[in-house]
Each structure stands twice: as C-alpha cells, then as structure tokens.
PLY file of the C-alpha trace (Angstrom):
ply
format ascii 1.0
element vertex 89
property float x
property float y
property float z
element edge 88
property int vertex1
property int vertex2
end_header
-2.91 13.56 4.63
-2.68 12.10 8.07
-3.58 8.51 8.80
-7.31 7.73 8.59
-9.19 8.00 11.86
-11.69 5.18 12.42
-14.43 7.54 13.62
-14.00 10.03 10.74
-16.66 9.59 8.07
-14.56 11.63 5.62
-11.63 9.19 5.74
-13.34 6.29 4.02
-14.91 5.55 0.68
-17.05 8.56 -0.28
-18.58 6.95 -3.37
-22.00 6.95 -1.68
-21.82 10.77 -1.86
-20.38 10.98 -5.36
-16.79 11.05 -4.19
-14.97 14.28 -3.45
-13.49 17.17 -5.40
-10.14 18.83 -4.70
-10.53 22.59 -4.45
-6.83 23.06 -3.84
-4.00 21.07 -2.33
-5.54 20.98 1.14
-9.27 21.69 0.68
-11.96 19.31 -0.60
-15.72 19.24 -1.05
-18.16 16.34 -0.97
-21.93 15.89 -0.86
-23.60 15.53 2.52
-25.35 12.30 3.55
-28.27 14.34 4.90
-28.34 17.57 2.88
-30.20 20.49 4.45
-30.98 21.98 1.04
-30.25 21.48 -2.65
-26.53 21.81 -3.27
-25.51 21.25 0.34
-21.80 20.37 0.32
-19.23 19.71 2.99
-16.04 21.73 2.64
-13.19 20.13 4.56
-9.46 19.71 4.81
-7.66 16.78 3.18
-6.08 16.19 6.58
-7.43 16.21 10.11
-7.91 19.54 11.82
-10.16 20.33 14.78
-11.94 23.26 13.18
-11.70 25.73 10.29
-10.97 28.26 13.04
-7.56 26.59 13.24
-6.77 27.34 9.59
-3.07 27.93 9.16
-2.33 31.37 7.71
-0.62 29.81 4.66
-3.79 27.77 3.95
-6.27 30.63 4.35
-5.88 31.75 0.73
-6.77 28.24 -0.43
-9.91 28.23 1.74
-10.93 31.64 0.37
-10.35 30.44 -3.18
-12.50 27.34 -2.59
-15.31 29.54 -1.25
-15.06 31.80 -4.33
-15.19 28.78 -6.67
-18.27 27.37 -4.97
-19.97 30.80 -4.73
-19.44 31.46 -8.43
-20.81 28.05 -9.32
-24.03 28.45 -7.31
-24.54 32.09 -8.28
-24.25 31.02 -11.92
-27.24 28.77 -11.26
-29.19 31.64 -9.68
-28.67 30.33 -6.16
-27.02 31.84 -3.10
-24.02 30.34 -1.35
-23.99 30.16 2.44
-20.91 29.10 4.36
-20.96 28.17 8.02
-19.05 25.86 10.29
-21.11 23.10 11.80
-18.44 22.33 14.35
-15.81 19.69 14.90
-16.76 16.09 14.30
0 1
1 2
2 3
3 4
4 5
5 6
6 7
7 8
8 9
9 10
10 11
11 12
12 13
13 14
14 15
15 16
16 17
17 18
18 19
19 20
20 21
21 22
22 23
23 24
24 25
25 26
26 27
27 28
28 29
29 30
30 31
31 32
32 33
33 34
34 35
35 36
36 37
37 38
38 39
39 40
40 41
41 42
42 43
43 44
44 45
45 46
46 47
47 48
48 49
49 50
50 51
51 52
52 53
53 54
54 55
55 56
56 57
57 58
58 59
59 60
60 61
61 62
62 63
63 64
64 65
65 66
66 67
67 68
68 69
69 70
70 71
71 72
72 73
73 74
74 75
75 76
76 77
77 78
78 79
79 80
80 81
81 82
82 83
83 84
84 85
85 86
86 87
87 88
C-alpha cells in the first residue's frame, strides 16, 4: 500500500464502519458512513488509484472475483447486488 494520504478517509482507522475485509490482495470492502441502502459497501483498492477505470489488467481478475463474492453473498440473502463507481475521491 502507498503512504496514507491525509485527505483519504479510507487510509485511517475504519473501526467506526466495522473495519474492512480483504477480498483479495489488492481489493477491500468496508461499510459506508452514509449508506444509501441496506448492505451498501465501498469496494476499493488497498492502495491509491484515481478510479476503478484505471484497473491494471493483472488486477482485473481480482476485482471480478470480489464482485462475484459480494454478489453471491447478497443473492443468498434474497437481495440484488448493484455495482457502480461513484467517482474519484
């Protein structure tokens, strides 16, 4: 991981959101401070990147796997999974 960036809310203590979960070597998920709906999670890199659009080809499989893991989890609870990029922070 790169050095923490002072303005990045994902680089600090995430205990107020229940911490974070590794979904691979480079991809993590955490709860949102202001969830839009039940189960709203933030999927993000363990290092700083401008946007998921800049995903390195060698990391794309890990991102796809994370999406499959989360989709299976929510579908098992009878819920739909929706993935979208909010934009760079």
